[in-house]
N, CA, C, O and CB atoms as a CASP TS submission, in Angstrom:
PFRMAT TS
TARGET T0000
AUTHOR 0000-0000-0000
METHOD Language model
MODEL 1
PARENT N/A
ATOM      1  N   MET     1     185.520  77.317 123.467  1.00  0.00           N
ATOM      2  CA  MET     1     186.497  78.273 123.914  1.00  0.00           C
ATOM      3  C   MET     1     187.022  77.882 125.303  1.00  0.00           C
ATOM      4  O   MET     1     188.224  77.966 125.554  1.00  0.00           O
ATOM      5  CB  MET     1     185.892  79.681 123.932  1.00  0.00           C
ATOM      6  N   ALA     2     186.133  77.460 126.197  1.00  0.00           N
ATOM      7  CA  ALA     2     186.560  77.055 127.536  1.00  0.00           C
ATOM      8  C   ALA     2     187.466  75.827 127.475  1.00  0.00           C
ATOM      9  O   ALA     2     188.431  75.721 128.231  1.00  0.00           O
ATOM     10  CB  ALA     2     185.341  76.767 128.422  1.00  0.00           C
ATOM     11  N   ARG     3     187.150  74.907 126.575  1.00  0.00           N
ATOM     12  CA  ARG     3     187.985  73.707 126.445  1.00  0.00           C
ATOM     13  C   ARG     3     189.390  74.090 125.985  1.00  0.00           C
ATOM     14  O   ARG     3     190.373  73.552 126.495  1.00  0.00           O
ATOM     15  CB  ARG     3     187.349  72.703 125.450  1.00  0.00           C
ATOM     16  N   GLU     4     189.495  75.012 125.031  1.00  0.00           N
ATOM     17  CA  GLU     4     190.810  75.468 124.570  1.00  0.00           C
ATOM     18  C   GLU     4     191.582  76.114 125.709  1.00  0.00           C
ATOM     19  O   GLU     4     192.780  75.876 125.864  1.00  0.00           O
ATOM     20  CB  GLU     4     190.663  76.458 123.401  1.00  0.00           C
ATOM     21  N   GLU     5     190.906  76.927 126.504  1.00  0.00           N
ATOM     22  CA  GLU     5     191.556  77.556 127.650  1.00  0.00           C
ATOM     23  C   GLU     5     192.067  76.498 128.618  1.00  0.00           C
ATOM     24  O   GLU     5     193.183  76.602 129.128  1.00  0.00           O
ATOM     25  CB  GLU     5     190.587  78.510 128.364  1.00  0.00           C
ATOM     26  N   ALA     6     191.254  75.487 128.869  1.00  0.00           N
ATOM     27  CA  ALA     6     191.661  74.413 129.776  1.00  0.00           C
ATOM     28  C   ALA     6     192.875  73.667 129.236  1.00  0.00           C
ATOM     29  O   ALA     6     193.793  73.345 129.990  1.00  0.00           O
ATOM     30  CB  ALA     6     190.504  73.437 129.999  1.00  0.00           C
ATOM     31  N   VAL     7     192.883  73.393 127.944  1.00  0.00           N
ATOM     32  CA  VAL     7     194.011  72.683 127.334  1.00  0.00           C
ATOM     33  C   VAL     7     195.259  73.556 127.366  1.00  0.00           C
ATOM     34  O   VAL     7     196.346  73.077 127.690  1.00  0.00           O
ATOM     35  CB  VAL     7     193.679  72.272 125.879  1.00  0.00           C
ATOM     36  N   ASN     8     195.109  74.828 127.033  1.00  0.00           N
ATOM     37  CA  ASN     8     196.265  75.722 126.957  1.00  0.00           C
ATOM     38  C   ASN     8     196.856  76.074 128.318  1.00  0.00           C
ATOM     39  O   ASN     8     198.068  76.251 128.440  1.00  0.00           O
ATOM     40  CB  ASN     8     195.877  76.983 126.248  1.00  0.00           C
ATOM     41  N   THR     9     196.009  76.175 129.340  1.00  0.00           N
ATOM     42  CA  THR     9     196.503  76.594 130.652  1.00  0.00           C
ATOM     43  C   THR     9     196.645  75.435 131.632  1.00  0.00           C
ATOM     44  O   THR     9     197.311  75.575 132.658  1.00  0.00           O
ATOM     45  CB  THR     9     195.581  77.633 131.236  1.00  0.00           C
ATOM     46  N   GLY    10     196.029  74.293 131.332  1.00  0.00           N
ATOM     47  CA  GLY    10     196.086  73.156 132.225  1.00  0.00           C
ATOM     48  C   GLY    10     195.155  73.258 133.415  1.00  0.00           C
ATOM     49  O   GLY    10     195.306  72.515 134.385  1.00  0.00           O
ATOM     50  N   ARG    11     194.197  74.164 133.359  1.00  0.00           N
ATOM     51  CA  ARG    11     193.247  74.305 134.471  1.00  0.00           C
ATOM     52  C   ARG    11     191.824  74.355 133.941  1.00  0.00           C
ATOM     53  O   ARG    11     191.582  74.808 132.822  1.00  0.00           O
ATOM     54  CB  ARG    11     193.552  75.573 135.299  1.00  0.00           C
ATOM     55  N   SER    12     190.899  73.891 134.742  1.00  0.00           N
ATOM     56  CA  SER    12     189.486  73.935 134.355  1.00  0.00           C
ATOM     57  C   SER    12     188.976  75.360 134.495  1.00  0.00           C
ATOM     58  O   SER    12     189.283  76.047 135.470  1.00  0.00           O
ATOM     59  CB  SER    12     188.634  72.960 135.220  1.00  0.00           C
ATOM     60  N   VAL    13     188.209  75.793 133.529  1.00  0.00           N
ATOM     61  CA  VAL    13     187.677  77.155 133.583  1.00  0.00           C
ATOM     62  C   VAL    13     186.157  77.163 133.739  1.00  0.00           C
ATOM     63  O   VAL    13     185.556  78.220 133.927  1.00  0.00           O
ATOM     64  CB  VAL    13     188.073  77.924 132.326  1.00  0.00           C
ATOM     65  N   LEU    14     185.546  76.000 133.661  1.00  0.00           N
ATOM     66  CA  LEU    14     184.109  75.880 133.865  1.00  0.00           C
ATOM     67  C   LEU    14     183.827  74.904 134.990  1.00  0.00           C
ATOM     68  O   LEU    14     184.508  73.890 135.138  1.00  0.00           O
ATOM     69  CB  LEU    14     183.408  75.432 132.575  1.00  0.00           C
ATOM     70  N   VAL    15     182.827  75.219 135.769  1.00  0.00           N
ATOM     71  CA  VAL    15     182.323  74.294 136.776  1.00  0.00           C
ATOM     72  C   VAL    15     180.830  74.171 136.527  1.00  0.00           C
ATOM     73  O   VAL    15     180.096  75.154 136.630  1.00  0.00           O
ATOM     74  CB  VAL    15     182.638  74.785 138.252  1.00  0.00           C
ATOM     75  N   PHE    16     180.381  72.973 136.200  1.00  0.00           N
ATOM     76  CA  PHE    16     178.956  72.741 135.978  1.00  0.00           C
ATOM     77  C   PHE    16     178.291  72.442 137.311  1.00  0.00           C
ATOM     78  O   PHE    16     178.815  71.685 138.129  1.00  0.00           O
ATOM     79  CB  PHE    16     178.724  71.578 134.974  1.00  0.00           C
ATOM     80  N   LEU    17     177.149  73.038 137.512  1.00  0.00           N
ATOM     81  CA  LEU    17     176.362  72.833 138.730  1.00  0.00           C
ATOM     82  C   LEU    17     174.999  72.307 138.315  1.00  0.00           C
ATOM     83  O   LEU    17     174.237  73.002 137.644  1.00  0.00           O
ATOM     84  CB  LEU    17     176.229  74.158 139.567  1.00  0.00           C
ATOM     85  N   PHE    18     174.691  71.072 138.715  1.00  0.00           N
ATOM     86  CA  PHE    18     173.423  70.454 138.357  1.00  0.00           C
ATOM     87  C   PHE    18     172.479  70.491 139.555  1.00  0.00           C
ATOM     88  O   PHE    18     172.729  69.843 140.571  1.00  0.00           O
ATOM     89  CB  PHE    18     173.637  69.001 137.874  1.00  0.00           C
ATOM     90  N   LEU    19     171.401  71.246 139.429  1.00  0.00           N
ATOM     91  CA  LEU    19     170.400  71.312 140.487  1.00  0.00           C
ATOM     92  C   LEU    19     169.434  70.147 140.404  1.00  0.00           C
ATOM     93  O   LEU    19     168.857  69.752 141.417  1.00  0.00           O
ATOM     94  CB  LEU    19     169.637  72.622 140.416  1.00  0.00           C
ATOM     95  N   ASP    20     169.250  69.595 139.232  1.00  0.00           N
ATOM     96  CA  ASP    20     168.383  68.441 138.997  1.00  0.00           C
ATOM     97  C   ASP    20     169.120  67.449 138.114  1.00  0.00           C
ATOM     98  O   ASP    20     170.105  67.792 137.459  1.00  0.00           O
ATOM     99  CB  ASP    20     167.033  68.869 138.343  1.00  0.00           C
ATOM    100  N   ASP    21     168.635  66.225 138.105  1.00  0.00           N
ATOM    101  CA  ASP    21     169.178  65.231 137.187  1.00  0.00           C
ATOM    102  C   ASP    21     168.722  65.578 135.774  1.00  0.00           C
ATOM    103  O   ASP    21     167.534  65.782 135.525  1.00  0.00           O
ATOM    104  CB  ASP    21     168.729  63.788 137.584  1.00  0.00           C
ATOM    105  N   ILE    22     169.664  65.642 134.869  1.00  0.00           N
ATOM    106  CA  ILE    22     169.366  65.939 133.473  1.00  0.00           C
ATOM    107  C   ILE    22     169.872  64.778 132.638  1.00  0.00           C
ATOM    108  O   ILE    22     171.061  64.459 132.674  1.00  0.00           O
ATOM    109  CB  ILE    22     170.012  67.293 133.018  1.00  0.00           C
ATOM    110  N   PRO    23     168.986  64.142 131.886  1.00  0.00           N
ATOM    111  CA  PRO    23     169.450  63.047 131.027  1.00  0.00           C
ATOM    112  C   PRO    23     170.461  63.562 130.000  1.00  0.00           C
ATOM    113  O   PRO    23     170.291  64.643 129.437  1.00  0.00           O
ATOM    114  CB  PRO    23     168.254  62.374 130.308  1.00  0.00           C
ATOM    115  N   THR    24     171.498  62.785 129.770  1.00  0.00           N
ATOM    116  CA  THR    24     172.499  63.222 128.794  1.00  0.00           C
ATOM    117  C   THR    24     171.906  63.377 127.397  1.00  0.00           C
ATOM    118  O   THR    24     172.454  64.103 126.567  1.00  0.00           O
ATOM    119  CB  THR    24     173.655  62.235 128.753  1.00  0.00           C
ATOM    120  N   SER    25     170.799  62.705 127.136  1.00  0.00           N
ATOM    121  CA  SER    25     170.149  62.850 125.830  1.00  0.00           C
ATOM    122  C   SER    25     169.597  64.260 125.620  1.00  0.00           C
ATOM    123  O   SER    25     169.312  64.655 124.489  1.00  0.00           O
ATOM    124  CB  SER    25     169.025  61.831 125.689  1.00  0.00           C
ATOM    125  N   GLU    26     169.445  65.019 126.712  1.00  0.00           N
ATOM    126  CA  GLU    26     168.954  66.391 126.611  1.00  0.00           C
ATOM    127  C   GLU    26     170.086  67.415 126.636  1.00  0.00           C
ATOM    128  O   GLU    26     169.831  68.619 126.625  1.00  0.00           O
ATOM    129  CB  GLU    26     167.984  66.675 127.738  1.00  0.00           C
ATOM    130  N   MET    27     171.329  66.950 126.668  1.00  0.00           N
ATOM    131  CA  MET    27     172.494  67.835 126.674  1.00  0.00           C
ATOM    132  C   MET    27     173.154  67.814 125.306  1.00  0.00           C
ATOM    133  O   MET    27     173.035  66.848 124.553  1.00  0.00           O
ATOM    134  CB  MET    27     173.505  67.419 127.771  1.00  0.00           C
ATOM    135  N   SER    28     173.847  68.894 125.003  1.00  0.00           N
ATOM    136  CA  SER    28     174.612  68.915 123.755  1.00  0.00           C
ATOM    137  C   SER    28     175.809  67.977 123.895  1.00  0.00           C
ATOM    138  O   SER    28     176.238  67.670 125.007  1.00  0.00           O
ATOM    139  CB  SER    28     175.079  70.367 123.403  1.00  0.00           C
ATOM    140  N   MET    29     176.334  67.533 122.783  1.00  0.00           N
ATOM    141  CA  MET    29     177.491  66.646 122.797  1.00  0.00           C
ATOM    142  C   MET    29     178.694  67.321 123.468  1.00  0.00           C
ATOM    143  O   MET    29     179.482  66.657 124.140  1.00  0.00           O
ATOM    144  CB  MET    29     177.850  66.218 121.365  1.00  0.00           C
ATOM    145  N   GLU    30     178.835  68.633 123.286  1.00  0.00           N
ATOM    146  CA  GLU    30     179.938  69.361 123.888  1.00  0.00           C
ATOM    147  C   GLU    30     179.849  69.324 125.412  1.00  0.00           C
ATOM    148  O   GLU    30     180.856  69.129 126.092  1.00  0.00           O
ATOM    149  CB  GLU    30     179.953  70.805 123.392  1.00  0.00           C
ATOM    150  N   VAL    31     178.642  69.510 125.943  1.00  0.00           N
ATOM    151  CA  VAL    31     178.458  69.490 127.393  1.00  0.00           C
ATOM    152  C   VAL    31     178.710  68.087 127.939  1.00  0.00           C
ATOM    153  O   VAL    31     179.392  67.930 128.952  1.00  0.00           O
ATOM    154  CB  VAL    31     177.039  69.966 127.768  1.00  0.00           C
ATOM    155  N   VAL    32     178.172  67.081 127.283  1.00  0.00           N
ATOM    156  CA  VAL    32     178.387  65.703 127.722  1.00  0.00           C
ATOM    157  C   VAL    32     179.880  65.382 127.742  1.00  0.00           C
ATOM    158  O   VAL    32     180.383  64.808 128.708  1.00  0.00           O
ATOM    159  CB  VAL    32     177.635  64.714 126.803  1.00  0.00           C
ATOM    160  N   SER    33     180.573  65.745 126.695  1.00  0.00           N
ATOM    161  CA  SER    33     182.008  65.497 126.617  1.00  0.00           C
ATOM    162  C   SER    33     182.744  66.226 127.735  1.00  0.00           C
ATOM    163  O   SER    33     183.645  65.663 128.357  1.00  0.00           O
ATOM    164  CB  SER    33     182.554  65.930 125.251  1.00  0.00           C
ATOM    165  N   TYR    34     182.371  67.457 127.988  1.00  0.00           N
ATOM    166  CA  TYR    34     183.059  68.243 129.009  1.00  0.00           C
ATOM    167  C   TYR    34     182.838  67.679 130.406  1.00  0.00           C
ATOM    168  O   TYR    34     183.787  67.575 131.183  1.00  0.00           O
ATOM    169  CB  TYR    34     182.593  69.685 128.958  1.00  0.00           C
ATOM    170  N   ILE    35     181.604  67.313 130.740  1.00  0.00           N
ATOM    171  CA  ILE    35     181.352  66.821 132.097  1.00  0.00           C
ATOM    172  C   ILE    35     181.962  65.434 132.330  1.00  0.00           C
ATOM    173  O   ILE    35     182.206  65.046 133.473  1.00  0.00           O
ATOM    174  CB  ILE    35     179.849  66.775 132.363  1.00  0.00           C
ATOM    175  N   LYS    36     182.204  64.703 131.266  1.00  0.00           N
ATOM    176  CA  LYS    36     182.865  63.405 131.426  1.00  0.00           C
ATOM    177  C   LYS    36     184.341  63.563 131.769  1.00  0.00           C
ATOM    178  O   LYS    36     184.947  62.664 132.353  1.00  0.00           O
ATOM    179  CB  LYS    36     182.717  62.577 130.154  1.00  0.00           C
ATOM    180  N   THR    37     184.915  64.699 131.408  1.00  0.00           N
ATOM    181  CA  THR    37     186.353  64.891 131.597  1.00  0.00           C
ATOM    182  C   THR    37     186.691  66.026 132.555  1.00  0.00           C
ATOM    183  O   THR    37     187.870  66.285 132.797  1.00  0.00           O
ATOM    184  CB  THR    37     187.005  65.151 130.273  1.00  0.00           C
ATOM    185  N   SER    38     185.701  66.704 133.100  1.00  0.00           N
ATOM    186  CA  SER    38     185.967  67.889 133.911  1.00  0.00           C
ATOM    187  C   SER    38     185.143  67.888 135.196  1.00  0.00           C
ATOM    188  O   SER    38     184.432  66.932 135.507  1.00  0.00           O
ATOM    189  CB  SER    38     185.677  69.152 133.108  1.00  0.00           C
ATOM    190  N   THR    39     185.262  68.975 135.916  1.00  0.00           N
ATOM    191  CA  THR    39     184.577  69.121 137.193  1.00  0.00           C
ATOM    192  C   THR    39     183.103  69.439 137.002  1.00  0.00           C
ATOM    193  O   THR    39     182.727  70.303 136.210  1.00  0.00           O
ATOM    194  CB  THR    39     185.238  70.205 138.024  1.00  0.00           C
ATOM    195  N   TYR    40     182.294  68.727 137.740  1.00  0.00           N
ATOM    196  CA  TYR    40     180.896  69.115 137.861  1.00  0.00           C
ATOM    197  C   TYR    40     180.440  68.766 139.259  1.00  0.00           C
ATOM    198  O   TYR    40     180.992  67.878 139.909  1.00  0.00           O
ATOM    199  CB  TYR    40     180.008  68.417 136.786  1.00  0.00           C
ATOM    200  N   ILE    41     179.424  69.479 139.711  1.00  0.00           N
ATOM    201  CA  ILE    41     178.938  69.292 141.071  1.00  0.00           C
ATOM    202  C   ILE    41     177.432  69.085 141.017  1.00  0.00           C
ATOM    203  O   ILE    41     176.709  69.875 140.411  1.00  0.00           O
ATOM    204  CB  ILE    41     179.305  70.508 141.978  1.00  0.00           C
ATOM    205  N   ALA    42     176.971  68.029 141.648  1.00  0.00           N
ATOM    206  CA  ALA    42     175.526  67.787 141.754  1.00  0.00           C
ATOM    207  C   ALA    42     175.040  68.360 143.079  1.00  0.00           C
ATOM    208  O   ALA    42     175.618  68.082 144.130  1.00  0.00           O
ATOM    209  CB  ALA    42     175.189  66.253 141.647  1.00  0.00           C
ATOM    210  N   TYR    43     173.984  69.155 143.030  1.00  0.00           N
ATOM    211  CA  TYR    43     173.422  69.740 144.243  1.00  0.00           C
ATOM    212  C   TYR    43     172.768  68.638 145.061  1.00  0.00           C
ATOM    213  O   TYR    43     171.939  67.896 144.534  1.00  0.00           O
ATOM    214  CB  TYR    43     172.398  70.862 143.905  1.00  0.00           C
ATOM    215  N   PRO    44     173.122  68.512 146.346  1.00  0.00           N
ATOM    216  CA  PRO    44     172.587  67.417 147.156  1.00  0.00           C
ATOM    217  C   PRO    44     171.109  67.602 147.489  1.00  0.00           C
ATOM    218  O   PRO    44     170.637  68.718 147.708  1.00  0.00           O
ATOM    219  CB  PRO    44     173.383  67.290 148.437  1.00  0.00           C
ATOM    220  N   LYS    45     170.410  66.507 147.520  1.00  0.00           N
ATOM    221  CA  LYS    45     168.985  66.548 147.846  1.00  0.00           C
ATOM    222  C   LYS    45     168.759  66.610 149.359  1.00  0.00           C
ATOM    223  O   LYS    45     167.765  67.177 149.813  1.00  0.00           O
ATOM    224  CB  LYS    45     168.273  65.325 147.258  1.00  0.00           C
ATOM    225  N   ASP    46     169.664  66.037 150.132  1.00  0.00           N
ATOM    226  CA  ASP    46     169.474  66.066 151.584  1.00  0.00           C
ATOM    227  C   ASP    46     170.342  67.153 152.224  1.00  0.00           C
ATOM    228  O   ASP    46     171.448  67.443 151.768  1.00  0.00           O
ATOM    229  CB  ASP    46     169.806  64.689 152.198  1.00  0.00           C
ATOM    230  N   ASP    47     169.808  67.738 153.287  1.00  0.00           N
ATOM    231  CA  ASP    47     170.445  68.875 153.941  1.00  0.00           C
ATOM    232  C   ASP    47     171.804  68.548 154.552  1.00  0.00           C
ATOM    233  O   ASP    47     172.659  69.430 154.638  1.00  0.00           O
ATOM    234  CB  ASP    47     169.544  69.406 155.004  1.00  0.00           C
ATOM    235  N   GLN    48     172.024  67.315 154.975  1.00  0.00           N
ATOM    236  CA  GLN    48     173.270  66.985 155.660  1.00  0.00           C
ATOM    237  C   GLN    48     174.494  67.096 154.762  1.00  0.00           C
ATOM    238  O   GLN    48     175.612  67.180 155.272  1.00  0.00           O
ATOM    239  CB  GLN    48     173.187  65.598 156.220  1.00  0.00           C
ATOM    240  N   HIS    49     174.322  67.098 153.443  1.00  0.00           N
ATOM    241  CA  HIS    49     175.454  67.189 152.526  1.00  0.00           C
ATOM    242  C   HIS    49     175.628  68.579 151.921  1.00  0.00           C
ATOM    243  O   HIS    49     176.559  68.794 151.144  1.00  0.00           O
ATOM    244  CB  HIS    49     175.294  66.182 151.425  1.00  0.00           C
ATOM    245  N   LYS    50     174.764  69.513 152.255  1.00  0.00           N
ATOM    246  CA  LYS    50     174.817  70.841 151.616  1.00  0.00           C
ATOM    247  C   LYS    50     176.048  71.645 152.025  1.00  0.00           C
ATOM    248  O   LYS    50     176.597  72.375 151.201  1.00  0.00           O
ATOM    249  CB  LYS    50     173.567  71.632 151.960  1.00  0.00           C
ATOM    250  N   GLU    51     176.490  71.531 153.261  1.00  0.00           N
ATOM    251  CA  GLU    51     177.684  72.274 153.664  1.00  0.00           C
ATOM    252  C   GLU    51     178.908  71.792 152.881  1.00  0.00           C
ATOM    253  O   GLU    51     179.723  72.599 152.433  1.00  0.00           O
ATOM    254  CB  GLU    51     177.927  72.125 155.181  1.00  0.00           C
ATOM    255  N   THR    52     179.028  70.485 152.722  1.00  0.00           N
ATOM    256  CA  THR    52     180.122  69.925 151.922  1.00  0.00           C
ATOM    257  C   THR    52     180.031  70.401 150.484  1.00  0.00           C
ATOM    258  O   THR    52     181.045  70.721 149.865  1.00  0.00           O
ATOM    259  CB  THR    52     180.101  68.390 151.972  1.00  0.00           C
ATOM    260  N   PHE    53     178.814  70.449 149.952  1.00  0.00           N
ATOM    261  CA  PHE    53     178.597  70.938 148.590  1.00  0.00           C
ATOM    262  C   PHE    53     179.136  72.359 148.431  1.00  0.00           C
ATOM    263  O   PHE    53     179.880  72.640 147.491  1.00  0.00           O
ATOM    264  CB  PHE    53     177.100  70.895 148.235  1.00  0.00           C
ATOM    265  N   TRP    54     178.762  73.257 149.347  1.00  0.00           N
ATOM    266  CA  TRP    54     179.185  74.659 149.245  1.00  0.00           C
ATOM    267  C   TRP    54     180.696  74.782 149.416  1.00  0.00           C
ATOM    268  O   TRP    54     181.319  75.616 148.758  1.00  0.00           O
ATOM    269  CB  TRP    54     178.461  75.522 150.298  1.00  0.00           C
ATOM    270  N   ASP    55     181.294  73.977 150.279  1.00  0.00           N
ATOM    271  CA  ASP    55     182.748  73.987 150.442  1.00  0.00           C
ATOM    272  C   ASP    55     183.444  73.558 149.156  1.00  0.00           C
ATOM    273  O   ASP    55     184.421  74.177 148.736  1.00  0.00           O
ATOM    274  CB  ASP    55     183.165  73.069 151.598  1.00  0.00           C
ATOM    275  N   LYS    56     182.937  72.495 148.532  1.00  0.00           N
ATOM    276  CA  LYS    56     183.534  72.006 147.282  1.00  0.00           C
ATOM    277  C   LYS    56     183.387  73.039 146.179  1.00  0.00           C
ATOM    278  O   LYS    56     184.327  73.272 145.418  1.00  0.00           O
ATOM    279  CB  LYS    56     182.886  70.678 146.851  1.00  0.00           C
ATOM    280  N   LEU    57     182.222  73.657 146.084  1.00  0.00           N
ATOM    281  CA  LEU    57     182.021  74.685 145.058  1.00  0.00           C
ATOM    282  C   LEU    57     182.991  75.847 145.253  1.00  0.00           C
ATOM    283  O   LEU    57     183.605  76.309 144.291  1.00  0.00           O
ATOM    284  CB  LEU    57     180.570  75.198 145.087  1.00  0.00           C
ATOM    285  N   ALA    58     183.132  76.316 146.476  1.00  0.00           N
ATOM    286  CA  ALA    58     184.050  77.418 146.761  1.00  0.00           C
ATOM    287  C   ALA    58     185.478  77.029 146.395  1.00  0.00           C
ATOM    288  O   ALA    58     186.205  77.834 145.814  1.00  0.00           O
ATOM    289  CB  ALA    58     183.970  77.822 148.247  1.00  0.00           C
ATOM    290  N   ASN    59     185.890  75.803 146.727  1.00  0.00           N
ATOM    291  CA  ASN    59     187.241  75.353 146.384  1.00  0.00           C
ATOM    292  C   ASN    59     187.452  75.255 144.881  1.00  0.00           C
ATOM    293  O   ASN    59     188.509  75.631 144.374  1.00  0.00           O
ATOM    294  CB  ASN    59     187.519  74.008 147.025  1.00  0.00           C
ATOM    295  N   ASP    60     186.452  74.752 144.166  1.00  0.00           N
ATOM    296  CA  ASP    60     186.576  74.623 142.715  1.00  0.00           C
ATOM    297  C   ASP    60     186.663  75.986 142.027  1.00  0.00           C
ATOM    298  O   ASP    60     187.378  76.148 141.038  1.00  0.00           O
ATOM    299  CB  ASP    60     185.394  73.836 142.157  1.00  0.00           C
ATOM    300  N   ILE    61     185.944  76.943 142.550  1.00  0.00           N
ATOM    301  CA  ILE    61     185.973  78.290 141.950  1.00  0.00           C
ATOM    302  C   ILE    61     187.308  78.965 142.220  1.00  0.00           C
ATOM    303  O   ILE    61     187.824  79.677 141.358  1.00  0.00           O
ATOM    304  CB  ILE    61     184.820  79.162 142.500  1.00  0.00           C
ATOM    305  N   ARG    62     187.871  78.754 143.390  1.00  0.00           N
ATOM    306  CA  ARG    62     189.139  79.373 143.767  1.00  0.00           C
ATOM    307  C   ARG    62     190.355  78.677 143.167  1.00  0.00           C
ATOM    308  O   ARG    62     191.435  79.266 143.117  1.00  0.00           O
ATOM    309  CB  ARG    62     189.264  79.390 145.259  1.00  0.00           C
ATOM    310  N   ALA    63     190.205  77.459 142.721  1.00  0.00           N
ATOM    311  CA  ALA    63     191.357  76.677 142.235  1.00  0.00           C
ATOM    312  C   ALA    63     192.059  77.398 141.098  1.00  0.00           C
ATOM    313  O   ALA    63     191.410  77.900 140.180  1.00  0.00           O
ATOM    314  CB  ALA    63     190.910  75.279 141.770  1.00  0.00           C
ATOM    315  N   PRO    64     193.391  77.451 141.157  1.00  0.00           N
ATOM    316  CA  PRO    64     194.146  78.121 140.082  1.00  0.00           C
ATOM    317  C   PRO    64     194.116  77.369 138.775  1.00  0.00           C
ATOM    318  O   PRO    64     194.707  77.816 137.792  1.00  0.00           O
ATOM    319  CB  PRO    64     195.573  78.314 140.498  1.00  0.00           C
TER
END
């Protein structure tokens, strides 16, 4: 349903947030396909990149 919305409106409607590394073999084919073509954000392990992470997440959520 989210993919159809993205195609019909031209905007991403899902933002994936990965707190840990997840092997693609443990993801559904739909999720793998979506993250290859859409926005996803990996949570940084080091503190110096966390502010940038939160800024990017806020921008992605607000994007029209």
